[in-house]
C-alpha positions in Angstrom: -45.7 43.2 -30.2 -44.8 39.5 -29.1 -43.2 39.6 -25.6 -39.9 38.1 -25.5 -36.9 38.2 -23.4 -33.3 37.2 -24.2 -32.0 35.4 -21.3 -28.4 34.7 -20.6 -27.1 32.2 -18.0 -23.4 32.3 -17.0 -22.5 28.9 -15.7 -19.0 29.7 -14.3 -16.3 27.8 -12.2 -15.6 30.1 -9.1 -13.0 29.7 -6.5 -13.8 30.6 -3.0 -12.0 33.7 -1.9 -10.6 34.5 -5.4 -12.5 37.5 -5.7 -10.1 38.8 -8.8 -10.7 35.6 -10.7 -14.5 35.3 -9.9 -15.0 39.1 -10.9 -13.1 38.5 -14.2 -15.2 35.6 -15.1 -18.4 37.6 -14.5 -17.0 40.5 -16.5 -15.9 38.2 -19.3 -19.5 36.7 -19.5 -21.1 40.0 -19.5 -18.8 41.1 -22.4 -19.7 37.8 -24.3 -23.5 38.5 -23.7 -23.7 42.1 -24.5 -23.2 41.7 -28.4 -25.7 39.0 -28.6 -28.5 41.2 -27.4 -29.1 39.7 -24.0 -31.6 41.5 -21.9 -31.1 39.8 -18.7 -27.9 37.8 -17.6 -27.6 35.7 -14.4 -24.8 34.1 -12.4 -24.7 31.5 -9.8 -25.3 31.6 -6.0 -22.6 33.4 -4.2 -20.7 33.8 -7.5 -18.6 37.0 -6.2 -16.9 35.0 -3.3 -17.4 31.5 -4.3 -19.4 28.6 -2.6 -19.3 27.4 0.1 -17.3 30.1 1.8 -17.7 28.4 5.2 -16.0 30.2 8.3 -14.4 32.8 5.9 -17.7 34.5 6.3 -16.6 35.3 10.0 -13.8 37.4 8.6 -14.9 41.2 8.0 -12.4 41.7 5.3 -13.8 38.8 3.4 -17.1 40.2 3.3 -15.7 43.8 2.6 -13.9 42.3 -0.5 -17.0 40.7 -1.7 -18.8 44.0 -1.7 -15.9 45.7 -3.5 -16.2 43.1 -6.3 -19.8 43.6 -6.5 -19.2 47.4 -7.2 -16.9 46.4 -9.9 -19.6 44.2 -11.5 -22.1 47.0 -11.1 -19.9 49.4 -13.0 -19.7 46.9 -15.9 -23.5 46.5 -16.3 -24.2 49.3 -18.8 -27.1 48.5 -20.8 -28.0 45.1 -19.2 -29.8 43.7 -16.2 -27.8 41.3 -14.1 -28.6 38.9 -11.2 -25.4 38.0 -9.3 -25.0 35.9 -6.1 -23.0 37.8 -3.2 -22.9 38.1 0.5 -25.0 41.2 1.6 -24.7 42.9 5.0 -27.7 44.5 5.9 -28.1 44.3 9.7 -26.6 40.8 9.4 -25.3 38.8 6.6 -27.3 37.1 4.0 -26.9 34.8 1.0 -28.2 37.2 -1.5 -28.8 38.1 -5.2 -28.0 41.4 -6.5 -30.5 42.8 -9.1 -28.3 45.2 -11.1 -29.5 47.4 -14.0 -27.6 49.6 -16.3 -24.8 50.7 -13.8 -26.8 50.6 -10.6 -27.8 48.3 -7.8 -31.7 48.1 -8.1 -32.6 45.7 -5.4 -31.2 42.6 -3.3 -33.1 39.4 -2.7 -32.2 37.4 0.4 -32.4 33.6 0.3 -35.4 32.4 2.5 -34.7 28.8 2.8 -31.3 28.1 4.3 -30.4 24.3 4.0 -28.9 22.9 7.1 -28.5 19.3 6.1 -26.0 17.0 4.3 -23.1 19.2 3.2 -24.9 22.4 3.9 -24.6 24.5 7.1 -26.1 27.8 6.1 -28.0 28.4 9.5 -24.5 28.8 10.8 -23.7 31.8 8.8 -26.8 33.4 7.3 -30.0 35.2 8.5 -33.0 34.1 6.4 -34.8 36.6 4.0 -38.5 37.4 4.3 -39.3 39.1 0.9 -40.8 37.6 -2.3 -40.4 40.6 -4.8 -41.3 40.4 -8.5 -39.5 42.5 -10.9 -40.5 43.9 -14.1 -37.6 43.5 -16.6 -38.0 44.3 -20.2 -41.8 44.2 -19.7 -41.8 40.6 -18.2 -42.6 39.7 -14.7 -39.5 38.1 -13.1 -39.2 36.3 -9.8 -35.8 35.9 -8.4 -34.9 33.4 -5.7 -31.7 31.2 -4.7 -31.0 27.5 -4.7 -33.0 26.0 -1.7 -35.9 28.3 -2.4 -37.1 26.3 -5.2 -37.1 22.8 -3.7 -40.2 23.8 -1.6 -43.5 23.2 -3.4 -45.2 26.3 -1.6 -41.9 28.3 -1.7 -40.9 31.7 -3.1 -41.4 30.7 -6.5 -45.1 29.9 -5.9 -45.6 33.3 -4.3 -43.8 35.0 -7.1 -45.7 33.4 -9.7 -49.0 34.2 -8.1 -47.9 37.9 -8.0 -47.2 38.1 -11.6 -44.0 36.5 -12.2 -44.0 34.9 -15.6 -40.3 33.9 -15.5 -38.6 32.5 -12.2 -34.7 32.8 -11.9 -33.2 30.5 -9.5 -29.4 30.8 -9.0 -27.7 27.9 -7.5 -24.7 26.3 -6.1 -26.1 22.6 -6.2 -23.4 20.0 -5.8 -23.4 16.7 -7.7 -24.0 13.2 -6.7 -24.8 10.5 -9.0 -28.6 10.4 -9.9 -29.2 14.0 -8.8 -29.3 15.7 -12.1 -32.2 13.6 -13.3 -34.1 14.2 -9.9 -33.4 17.9 -10.1 -34.7 18.1 -13.6 -37.8 16.4 -12.6 -38.2 18.8 -9.6 -37.8 21.9 -11.8 -40.2 20.6 -14.5 -42.8 20.1 -11.8 -42.4 23.6 -10.3 -42.7 25.0 -13.7 -45.7 23.3 -14.6 -47.5 23.7 -11.3 -46.8 27.5 -11.3 -47.4 27.8 -15.2 -44.2 29.8 -15.4 -40.9 29.5 -17.2 -38.0 28.3 -14.8 -34.4 29.2 -15.5 -32.0 27.3 -13.2 -28.6 28.8 -13.3 -26.1 26.2 -11.5 -22.5 26.5 -10.5 -19.8 24.5 -12.1 -16.4 23.2 -10.6 -14.8 21.4 -7.8 -14.4 23.0 -4.2 -12.8 20.6 -1.8 -15.1 17.5 -1.5 -17.8 18.9 -3.6 -18.3 19.0 -7.4 -20.8 21.3 -9.0 -22.1 19.9 -12.3 -23.3 23.0 -13.9 -26.1 21.3 -16.0 -28.1 24.6 -15.9 -31.6 24.5 -17.6 -34.5 26.5 -18.7 -38.0 24.9 -18.5 -41.2 26.1 -20.1 -44.6 26.4 -18.4 -45.5 22.8 -19.5 -42.3 21.4 -17.8 -40.6 20.9 -21.2 -36.8 21.5 -21.2 -36.0 24.2 -23.8 -32.3 24.9 -23.1 -29.5 23.0 -21.1 -26.0 24.0 -20.1 -23.1 21.8 -20.4 -22.2 19.2 -17.7 -18.9 19.8 -15.7 -18.0 22.7 -18.0 -18.2 26.4 -18.1 -21.0 27.7 -20.3 -22.9 30.7 -21.4 -26.6 29.5 -22.1 -28.5 32.1 -24.1 -32.1 31.6 -24.9 -35.2 33.7 -26.2 -38.0 33.4 -23.6 -41.5 33.3 -25.2 -43.6 35.0 -22.4 -46.9 35.0 -24.5 -47.0 31.3 -24.1 -47.2 31.7 -20.4 -50.0 34.1 -20.5 -51.9 31.7 -23.0 -51.3 28.7 -20.6 -52.6 30.5 -17.6 -55.7 31.5 -19.3 -56.6 27.8 -19.7 -55.3 26.5 -16.3 -58.0 26.7 -13.5 -55.6 25.9 -10.9 -53.9 29.2 -11.4 -56.9 31.1 -10.3 -56.7 29.4 -6.8 -53.1 30.0 -6.1 -53.9 33.5 -4.4 -55.5 31.6 -1.6 -52.0 30.3 -0.5 -50.8 34.0 -0.3 -53.0 34.7 2.7 -51.2 31.9 4.7 -47.6 33.0 4.3 -45.8 36.1 5.9 -43.3 37.0 3.2 -43.4 40.6 1.9 -44.5 40.7 -1.6 -43.9 43.9 -3.7 -43.5 44.7 -7.4 -40.5 46.8 -8.7 -40.3 48.2 -12.1 -36.8 47.8 -13.5 -37.5 48.3 -17.2 -41.1 48.2 -18.4 -40.6 47.8 -22.2 -38.9 45.2 -24.0 -35.6 45.9 -25.8 -36.2 47.8 -29.2 -32.7 46.8 -30.5 -32.9 44.0 -33.2 -31.5 40.7 -32.1 -29.5 38.2 -34.1 -30.8 34.7 -34.7 -29.4 32.4 -31.8 -27.6 29.3 -33.0 -29.2 25.9 -32.1 -28.0 24.4 -29.0 -28.0 20.6 -28.6 -26.7 19.5 -25.5 -27.6 16.3 -23.7 -27.1 15.4 -20.1 -24.4 12.8 -19.3 -25.4 9.3 -18.0 -24.0 6.9 -15.7 -21.2 5.9 -15.4 -19.8 8.7 -17.7 -21.0 11.6 -15.6 -19.4 10.2 -12.5 -16.1 9.7 -14.2 -16.5 13.4 -15.3 -17.2 14.5 -11.8 -14.2 12.9 -10.5 -11.9 14.4 -13.2 -13.2 17.8 -12.7 -13.0 17.5 -8.9 -9.5 16.3 -9.2 -8.4 19.0 -11.6 -9.9 21.9 -9.5 -8.5 20.7 -6.1 -5.0 20.5 -7.5 -5.0 23.8 -9.6 -7.0 25.9 -7.2 -4.6 24.7 -4.4 -1.7 26.1 -6.8 -0.2 22.7 -7.0 0.7 21.0 -10.4 2.1 17.3 -9.9 0.7 14.4 -8.1 2.2 11.1 -7.1 0.2 7.8 -6.9 1.4 4.5 -5.4 0.7 2.3 -8.3 0.3 -1.2 -7.1 -1.1 -3.1 -10.2 -4.5 -3.1 -8.6 -7.8 -1.7 -9.9 -8.1 1.2 -7.3 -4.6 2.7 -8.0 -5.0 2.1 -11.8 -8.4 4.0 -11.9 -6.9 6.9 -9.7 -3.9 7.1 -12.0 -6.2 7.3 -15.2 -8.5 10.0 -13.6 -5.4 12.0 -12.6 -3.9 11.7 -16.2 -7.2 12.7 -17.6 -7.3 15.7 -15.1 -3.9 17.0 -15.1 -2.1 15.6 -18.2 0.3 12.6 -18.1 3.4 14.8 -17.6 2.0 15.7 -14.2 1.4 12.2 -13.0 4.0 10.2 -11.4 3.5 6.5 -10.6 5.4 4.9 -7.6 5.7 1.2 -7.7 7.1 -0.1 -4.2 7.2 -4.0 -4.5 7.7 -6.3 -1.5 8.6 -9.8 -0.9 4.8 -10.6 -1.2 4.1 -8.6 -4.5 3.2 -11.0 -7.3 5.0 -10.7 -10.6 1.5 -10.1 -12.2 0.9 -7.0 -10.0 4.5 -5.6 -10.9 4.0 -6.3 -14.5 0.5 -4.6 -14.3 1.7 -1.5 -12.7 4.5 -1.1 -15.4 1.8 -1.7 -18.2 -0.5 0.9 -16.7 2.2 3.6 -16.4 3.0 2.7 -20.0 -0.4 2.9 -21.3 -0.8 6.3 -19.6 2.5 7.3 -20.6 3.3 8.6 -17.1 6.7 8.4 -15.4 7.1 5.5 -13.1 9.4 5.2 -10.2 10.1 1.8 -9.0 11.4 1.7 -5.2 11.7 -1.8 -3.7 10.8 -1.8 0.1 12.4 -5.2 1.1 15.4 -3.8 2.7 13.5 -1.2 4.6 10.8 -3.9 5.7 13.7 -6.3 6.8 15.2 -3.4 9.0 11.9 -2.8 10.5 11.5 -6.5 11.5 15.0 -6.7 12.9 14.3 -3.4 14.7 11.0 -4.7 16.5 12.3 -8.4 17.1 13.0 -7.6 20.8 9.6 -6.0 21.2 7.8 -8.6 19.3 9.5 -11.6 21.0 7.2 -14.7 21.6 4.5 -13.3 19.3 3.3 -14.8 16.1 3.2 -12.6 13.1 0.0 -10.8 12.3 -1.5 -7.6 11.0 1.2 -5.6 12.6 3.9 -6.9 10.2 1.5 -6.6 7.3 0.8 -2.9 8.2 4.5 -2.1 8.5 4.7 -2.6 4.8 1.9 -0.2 4.0 3.2 2.4 6.3 6.8 2.2 4.6 5.0 2.9 1.3 3.2 5.9 2.8 6.6 7.1 4.2 8.1 6.9 0.7 5.3 8.7 -1.0 5.4 11.6 1.6 9.3 11.7 1.2 8.8 12.2 -2.5 6.1 14.8 -1.9 8.3 16.8 0.5 11.3 16.5 -1.8 9.5 17.4 -5.1 6.3 19.3 -4.1 4.0 16.5 -5.4 0.6 15.9 -3.9 0.1 12.4 -3.0 -3.2 11.0 -4.1 -4.7 8.3 -1.9 -6.2 5.3 -3.7 -8.6 3.8 -1.0 -12.2 3.3 -2.1 -15.4 3.8 -0.1 -15.8 0.1 0.8 -12.4 0.1 2.3 -13.0 3.4 4.1 -16.2 2.2 5.5 -15.0 -1.1 6.9 -11.8 0.1 8.0 -9.9 -2.0 5.5 -7.2 0.5 5.5 -3.8 1.0 7.3 -3.7 4.3 9.2 -0.6 6.2 8.2 0.0 3.7 5.6 -2.2 3.5 2.5 -4.4 6.2 4.1 -1.5 8.6 3.7 -2.0 11.4 1.0 -3.4 14.9 0.5 -6.5 14.1 -1.6 -8.6 10.8 -1.9 -10.1 10.8 -5.4 -12.3 7.5 -5.0 -13.0 7.9 -1.3 -16.6 7.9 -2.0 -16.6 5.4 -4.9 -17.8 1.9 -3.6 -15.5 -1.0 -4.8 -18.1 -2.3 -7.4 -18.4 1.2 -9.0 -14.6 1.3 -9.2 -14.9 -1.8 -11.6 -17.7 0.0 -13.3 -15.7 3.2 -13.9 -12.5 1.2 -15.0 -14.5 -0.7 -17.7 -16.1 2.8 -18.7 -12.7 4.4 -19.1 -11.5 1.4 -21.3 -14.7 1.7 -23.4 -13.9 5.5 -24.1 -10.2 4.6 -25.0 -11.3 1.9 -27.1 -8.8 -0.4 -25.8 -7.8 -1.7 -22.4 -6.0 1.4 -21.1 -6.4 -0.2 -17.6 -5.1 -3.7 -18.2 -7.8 -6.5 -18.4 -5.7 -8.3 -15.9 -6.1 -5.6 -13.4 -9.9 -5.7 -13.7 -10.2 -9.6 -13.6 -7.8 -10.5 -10.9 -9.0 -11.0 -7.3 -8.4 -8.1 -5.2 -5.5 -8.3 -2.8 -3.4 -6.0 -0.5 -0.5 -8.5 -1.0 0.9 -8.0 2.4 1.2 -11.8 3.3 1.6 -14.9 1.2 -1.7 -15.7 -0.9 -3.7 -12.8 0.7 -7.1 -11.9 -0.9 -9.5 -9.2 0.3 -12.1 -11.7 0.7 -10.1 -13.1 3.6 -11.0 -10.1 5.6 -14.2 -8.7 4.0 -17.4 -10.2 2.4 -17.3 -10.3 -1.4 -17.8 -6.7 -2.7 -21.0 -7.6 -4.5 -22.6 -8.5 -1.3 -20.7 -5.9 0.9 -21.5 -2.8 -1.0 -25.3 -2.9 -1.1 -25.2 -3.6 2.7 -22.9 -0.4 3.1 -25.3 1.6 1.0 -28.3 0.6 3.2 -26.3 1.1 6.4 -24.2 4.1 5.8 -26.2 6.1 3.2 -29.7 5.2 4.1 -29.3 4.8 8.0 -31.1 1.4 7.8 -31.0 -0.6 10.8 -29.3 -4.1 11.0 -32.7 -5.7 11.4 -34.1 -3.8 8.3 -31.0 -4.8 6.2 -31.4 -8.6 7.1 -35.0 -8.2 6.2 -33.7 -7.3 2.8 -32.6 -10.7 2.3 -28.9 -10.6 3.4 -27.5 -13.2 5.8 -27.8 -12.0 9.4 -24.0 -12.6 10.5 -22.9 -10.8 7.4 -24.9 -7.7 8.2 -23.8 -7.6 11.8 -20.2 -8.1 11.0 -20.4 -5.4 8.3 -22.0 -3.0 10.7 -19.4 -3.7 13.4 -16.6 -2.9 11.0 -18.3 0.4 10.0 -19.0 1.5 13.7 -15.4 0.6 14.9 -13.7 2.5 12.1 -14.8 6.0 12.8 -11.6 6.9 14.3 -9.8 6.1 11.1 -12.1 7.8 8.8 -11.7 11.1 11.0 -8.0 11.2 10.0 -8.4 10.2 6.4 -7.7 13.0 3.6 -10.7 14.8 1.8 -12.1 13.1 -1.1 -14.6 13.9 -4.0 -18.4 13.4 -3.1 -20.2 11.3 -5.7 -22.8 9.3 -3.5 -25.8 10.8 -1.9 -24.0 10.5 1.5 -20.3 10.7 1.8 -18.0 10.2 4.8 -17.0 13.6 6.2 -19.2 16.5 5.5 -22.2 14.4 4.8 -22.1 11.7 7.6 -20.7 13.0 11.0 -20.7 10.5 13.9 -18.8 10.7 17.2 -16.0 8.6 17.5 -16.6 7.8 21.2 -19.9 6.1 20.9 -21.6 3.0 22.6 -24.7 3.2 20.6 -25.5 0.0 18.6 -27.9 -0.2 15.7 -30.4 -3.0 16.2 
């Protein structure tokens, strides 16, 4: 009889600490998979408690509730084999996968490679595992490991494959940044072909604070060919029939395979075999419907990440409505479009706050943007308040010339108004600053930096324009008015002001910022890339002297390889200068 295994991968959107909801999602997926004849169903990394739980792991009650929820899942596993991520407490705490079969906990796998870079800090919490078991499930050799374990060429998957695993299950909480999905797919395809095994990669989906998990789970055969894919940025249940005989045939013809056992003599992980069910399911299985899901591409996938991250941040924190300072500029227009897509137009309130320096065009653009989105627009002129501030400060500012202090008063008045509306009506203020501004400090502390969530905090200015044009292409018309996209950027805090008065042109600035902030290249290296020396030095100086501002900024969605905050952590008091 041909050896096949029907595999289900539940790509679910969990919430950290919401044990009832997370457990319900797991039980619902089990209920959906059972009538489809699934032999084995998997769930993402730490699906029971949500990822990343951070210092909640220091709370014993959190750990205990996680174990109680696991028991509920175990009780619901009749007739199935499950792999579920949870926190184990054997002598210490572990990032673990529970292997459950027919109502009982059969074994537990402990994650071996704990990531401690970028947004990850797992060495702070977990002890590393030291076992690489291989399980026989429905007559198939199965290796189970967790997230980072698969990124190592000579990692647990290699050990498990060399010890008889024909199918490798890797449960994940792998966050998104643009370009990562294609890199991830290439890596998994390489692991599968190198180990001559089928790899099933089950990823988390959803937003959690700054992070967005893109789902995009996949099954890759022993040749590295993609055979099934989950939806991107959506929950999904991926079900596929795994042809194990093809693995056996491929291994007969692959001479590399016979040499893999040499590696086993050099590693110290314990390897053991455990039989869970040694015979394939005898029950007849219905024919599975065709799945035809393609991965998104830039800039669409980035826009989807921002929408999902916004929706989950608002809803998972028990909020409903948001307020946005709508200036008529491209940043606030993009934020308003994302918020409306994420939350619905009735939950987005635009607030126009014109001053003596606001151009008629910007006021008209803000009104048109609100009309196009069909969102409520409040217009609150700030001239009287601004004049009162100037009069109040006249004695203190005596014998000085107007400068950035007077300009920033306007931004701070606007921040005050937005926060007053937030306090009165319970609206969360969405900050509209982009990554280029955050990087260079071209922001006003307690002014346009005010807010509870910064949607485009990790979006460079040049990408803001790309995303705005993308959203218009989806709409089929200029949802974001063309004048918003084509006008020269300006804070409009003084007569004739332009961003280019204070910053290099964004098409030059953004690649320098990418090199300096994301790639940690030195000033000399960036100059050698062809950029003008004074421009590079000036940009680096702006970045270096703005750390104190960034430390006080609201959280925002990570979409680049290295975001401010969790990814990039520098001391404020710092005299080091990059050469």
